[in-house]
C-alpha positions in Angstrom: -11.8 1.7 21.9 -9.6 4.6 22.6 -10.6 8.2 21.6 -7.7 8.2 19.1 -8.9 5.0 17.4 -12.5 6.1 17.5 -11.7 9.4 15.9 -9.6 7.7 13.2 -12.3 5.2 12.3 -15.0 7.9 12.3 -12.9 10.0 9.9 -12.1 7.0 7.7 -15.8 6.0 7.5 -16.5 9.1 5.4 -13.8 7.9 2.9 -15.2 4.4 2.9 -18.8 5.5 2.3 -17.7 7.5 -0.7 -16.0 4.7 -2.5 -18.8 3.5 -4.7 -17.1 3.3 -8.0 -16.7 -0.4 -7.9 -20.1 -1.1 -6.3 -22.2 -4.2 -7.4 -25.9 -3.9 -7.4 -28.4 -6.7 -7.9 -31.9 -6.4 -9.1 -34.7 -5.1 -6.9 -37.1 -7.8 -8.3 -35.9 -10.6 -6.0 -38.4 -11.9 -3.5 -40.0 -9.1 -1.3 -37.7 -6.6 -2.9 -35.8 -6.0 0.4 -32.4 -4.5 -0.5 -29.5 -5.0 1.9 -26.5 -2.7 2.0 -23.3 -4.7 1.9 -19.8 -3.4 2.4 -16.6 -5.1 1.3 -12.8 -4.5 0.9 -11.5 -4.3 -2.6 -9.5 -7.5 -2.7 -10.1 -11.2 -3.6 -11.2 -12.1 -0.1 -13.6 -9.3 0.3 -15.1 -9.1 -3.2 -15.1 -12.6 -4.8 -18.3 -13.9 -3.1 -20.2 -10.7 -3.8 -19.1 -10.8 -7.5 -20.2 -14.4 -7.8 -23.6 -13.7 -6.1 -24.2 -10.9 -8.6 -23.2 -12.9 -11.6 -25.1 -16.0 -10.6 -28.2 -14.1 -9.5 -28.0 -15.6 -6.1 -29.6 -12.7 -4.4 -32.8 -13.1 -6.4 -32.7 -16.9 -5.8 -32.9 -16.4 -2.1 -35.5 -13.6 -2.2 -33.3 -10.6 -1.5 -31.4 -7.9 -3.4 -28.2 -6.1 -2.5 -26.3 -2.8 -3.0 -22.6 -3.4 -2.4 -20.0 -0.7 -1.8 -16.2 -0.9 -1.2 -14.6 0.4 2.0 -11.0 1.0 2.9 -10.9 -1.6 5.7 -12.9 -3.5 8.2 -13.2 -1.0 11.0 -14.8 1.6 8.8 -17.5 -0.9 7.9 -18.1 -1.7 11.6 -18.5 2.0 12.1 -21.0 2.2 9.3 -22.9 -0.8 10.7 -23.2 1.1 14.0 -24.5 4.3 12.4 -27.0 2.4 10.2 -25.2 3.1 7.0 -24.7 -0.6 6.3 -26.4 -3.9 7.1 -23.5 -6.3 6.4 -19.8 -6.1 5.8 -16.6 -8.0 5.4 -13.6 -7.8 7.8 -10.2 -9.3 7.9 -8.6 -11.0 10.9 -7.2 -7.8 12.3 -10.7 -6.3 12.8 -12.1 -9.4 14.6 -11.7 -7.6 18.0 -14.7 -5.4 17.0 -17.4 -8.1 16.8 -15.7 -9.6 19.9 -16.4 -6.3 21.6 -20.1 -6.5 20.7 -20.1 -4.0 17.8 -21.2 -6.6 15.2 -21.9 -10.3 14.9 -20.2 -12.7 12.6 -22.6 -14.5 10.3 -20.1 -16.5 8.2 -16.4 -17.2 7.9 -15.1 -16.4 4.5 -11.5 -17.7 4.2 -8.2 -18.1 6.0 -5.8 -15.4 4.9 -2.0 -15.1 5.0 -1.7 -11.8 3.2 -0.3 -9.7 6.1 3.2 -8.5 6.4 5.6 -6.1 8.1 7.6 -4.5 5.4 10.7 -2.4 5.7 12.8 -0.1 3.5 15.8 -1.7 1.8 18.6 -2.3 4.2 16.3 -3.0 7.2 16.3 -6.8 7.5 14.6 -7.5 10.8 11.9 -6.4 13.2 14.5 -5.5 15.7 16.1 -3.2 13.2 12.9 -1.1 13.2 13.4 -0.1 16.8 12.9 3.6 17.2 11.9 4.0 13.5 8.7 5.2 12.0 6.3 2.4 11.1 3.0 3.2 9.4 -0.1 1.1 10.2 -3.9 1.3 9.7 -5.1 1.0 13.2 -7.6 -1.8 14.1 -6.8 -3.8 11.0 -4.7 -6.8 10.1 -1.8 -4.5 9.4 -1.8 -3.6 13.1 -2.3 -7.3 13.9 0.8 -8.5 12.1 2.8 -5.7 13.5 1.8 -6.7 17.0 2.4 -10.3 16.3 5.9 -9.6 14.9 6.9 -7.3 17.8 5.6 -9.9 20.3 7.7 -12.6 18.7 10.8 -10.4 18.8 10.2 -9.6 22.5 9.3 -6.0 21.7 6.2 -3.8 22.0 4.7 -0.8 20.2 6.7 1.3 22.6 9.9 0.2 20.9 8.9 1.8 17.5 7.4 5.1 16.5 3.9 4.0 15.3 2.3 6.3 12.8 -1.5 5.8 12.4 -2.4 6.0 8.7 -5.2 4.8 6.4 -4.1 2.1 4.0 -3.7 4.4 0.9 -1.5 6.7 2.9 0.7 3.8 4.0 1.2 3.0 0.4 2.2 6.6 -0.6 4.3 7.2 2.6 6.3 4.0 2.2 6.8 4.5 -1.5 8.2 8.0 -0.9 10.4 6.9 2.0 8.5 9.0 4.6 8.2 5.9 6.8 10.8 3.2 7.5 8.4 0.3 7.8 4.7 -0.6 7.7 2.2 -3.2 8.9 0.2 -3.8 5.8 -1.2 -6.5 3.5 -1.5 -7.8 0.0 -2.6 -6.6 -2.6 -1.4 -3.2 -1.4 2.1 -4.5 -1.0 2.2 -5.3 -4.7 1.3 -1.7 -5.4 4.1 -0.6 -3.1 6.6 -2.9 -4.8 6.0 -1.1 -8.1 7.8 1.9 -6.5 10.1 0.0 -4.0 10.8 -3.3 -5.6 13.6 -4.2 -3.2 11.5 -3.6 0.0 12.1 -6.3 2.7 9.3 -8.4 4.2 10.6 -8.8 7.8 7.5 -10.6 9.1 4.4 -12.4 7.8 1.4 -14.3 9.1 2.5 -17.2 7.0 5.8 -17.6 8.8 4.5 -16.8 12.3 1.9 -19.5 11.9 -1.7 -19.8 13.1 -5.1 -19.5 11.5 -6.4 -16.0 10.5 -10.0 -16.1 9.5 -11.8 -13.4 7.4 -15.5 -13.0 8.1 -18.8 -11.5 7.0 -20.5 -9.5 9.7 -24.0 -8.1 10.4 -25.1 -5.0 12.3 -26.4 -5.8 15.8 -29.9 -4.6 14.8 -30.2 -6.7 11.6 -33.0 -9.3 11.8 -32.4 -13.0 11.8 -34.7 -13.8 9.0 -32.9 -11.5 6.7 -29.5 -12.8 7.8 -30.6 -16.4 7.0 -31.2 -15.3 3.4 -27.8 -13.5 3.2 -26.0 -16.5 4.7 -27.5 -18.8 2.0 -26.3 -16.4 -0.7 -22.8 -16.4 0.8 -22.8 -20.2 1.2 -23.9 -20.8 -2.4 -21.4 -18.3 -3.7 -18.7 -19.9 -1.6 -19.3 -23.4 -3.1 -19.3 -22.0 -6.6 -16.0 -20.3 -5.8 -14.5 -23.6 -4.5 -15.5 -25.3 -7.8 -14.6 -22.4 -10.1 -11.5 -20.7 -8.7 -10.3 -19.3 -12.0 -13.7 -17.9 -12.9 -14.0 -16.4 -9.4 -10.8 -14.5 -10.0 -12.2 -13.2 -13.3 -15.4 -12.1 -11.7 -13.7 -10.4 -8.8 -11.4 -8.5 -11.2 -14.4 -7.4 -13.2 -16.1 -6.1 -10.0 -12.9 -4.3 -8.8 -12.0 -3.0 -12.2 -8.4 -4.1 -11.9 -6.2 -6.4 -14.1 -7.0 -10.1 -13.6 -3.3 -10.9 -13.0 -3.4 -8.7 -9.8 -6.4 -10.5 -8.4 -4.8 -13.9 -9.3 -1.7 -12.9 -7.4 -3.8 -11.7 -4.4 -5.7 -15.1 -4.4 -2.4 -16.9 -3.7 -2.5 -15.6 -0.1 -5.9 -17.1 0.5 -7.1 -20.5 1.7 -10.7 -21.2 0.7 -12.9 -23.8 2.4 -16.2 -25.3 1.2 -19.4 -24.6 3.0 -19.5 -28.2 4.2 -16.0 -27.9 5.6 -16.8 -24.6 7.3 -20.0 -26.1 8.8 -18.1 -29.2 10.0 -15.4 -27.0 11.6 -18.1 -24.9 13.2 -19.8 -27.9 14.7 -16.6 -29.5 16.1 -15.5 -26.2 17.6 -12.5 -25.5 15.3 -13.9 -22.2 14.1 -14.6 -21.3 17.7 -11.0 -22.0 18.6 -9.8 -19.8 15.7 -11.9 -16.9 17.0 -11.1 -17.5 20.7 -7.4 -17.5 19.8 -7.8 -14.2 18.0 -9.7 -12.7 21.0 -6.9 -13.8 23.4 -4.4 -12.1 21.2 -6.4 -8.9 21.2 -6.4 -9.0 25.0 -2.6 -9.0 24.9 -2.6 -6.0 22.5 -5.0 -4.1 24.7 -7.8 -3.9 22.1 -10.0 -6.1 24.3 -10.2 -6.0 28.0 -11.2 -9.7 28.2 -11.7 -12.5 25.7 -15.4 -13.4 25.3 -16.5 -16.8 24.1 -16.9 -16.9 20.3 -20.4 -18.1 20.9 -21.3 -14.5 21.9 -20.4 -13.0 18.5 -20.4 -15.8 16.0 -23.9 -17.1 14.8 -22.6 -20.7 14.6 -26.0 -22.5 14.9 -27.5 -20.3 12.2 -24.6 -21.0 9.8 -24.7 -24.8 10.3 -28.5 -24.8 9.9 -28.3 -22.8 6.7 -25.7 -25.2 5.4 -28.0 -28.2 6.0 -30.9 -26.8 4.1 
């Protein structure tokens, strides 16, 4: 990680740790009373399973309790894991280079997401038209990921634009006020931007570029296996409840996030959920490994990784499949 990115993430971590307004907190009475500190991003992907686990009392069922806090993105959670301010967190595909670099380990795949876009001000209709222009992006996130993917597809690099590193909320305000020409960003934040710039142009998307972009739950490198086994079972049970009760999961996520249900419903349209059985089968046959390996190879091309490690070094595949079988 470069000094610039390290400094950025360190600064953002302070913001992330302070965002406790939408926190979920389960009872301390479960099992041995061990409370885990769990981070998430305030969207359907990041919040729905935690909202379900709280509502269905799944933490207590598996002998654990949880304190959940929202963060601005995945990298700040990885930072918090490394400084022992969190035990677990949620990351989007753009932050998968961090567990691949050894800063965390993936304990469960959450969803496949297609929420990432490169957006441009009205009148700018292509990636090539952003050449030399200011493009805001939260570094190390899926916003940077989609920007890199779009530039690569257009035969361009970051050197062809003026990249402006910003946290997600600043991207929203900067684009809305016209201070930047484009942005690598994602839903549901794009819906917020559209309220001010309804005729913005989506010049690239993960959906159109194609591929599989997994979101994941991660653990700190010092978190014990026995504790993680309980957490994985909570996530798997919540995942299957979500698969069977999608409408209700949207309601619960909206309640946790304290936002209108319609916004969460719109956000959920950019998500592909999979059952635990499907995820376990895809883990066993190597499909999930291929998703993660493909992402690592991409991050080598962007310079975020020096080499692509095997997914087996940072995804606890055997633990996930064993938990699913119990």
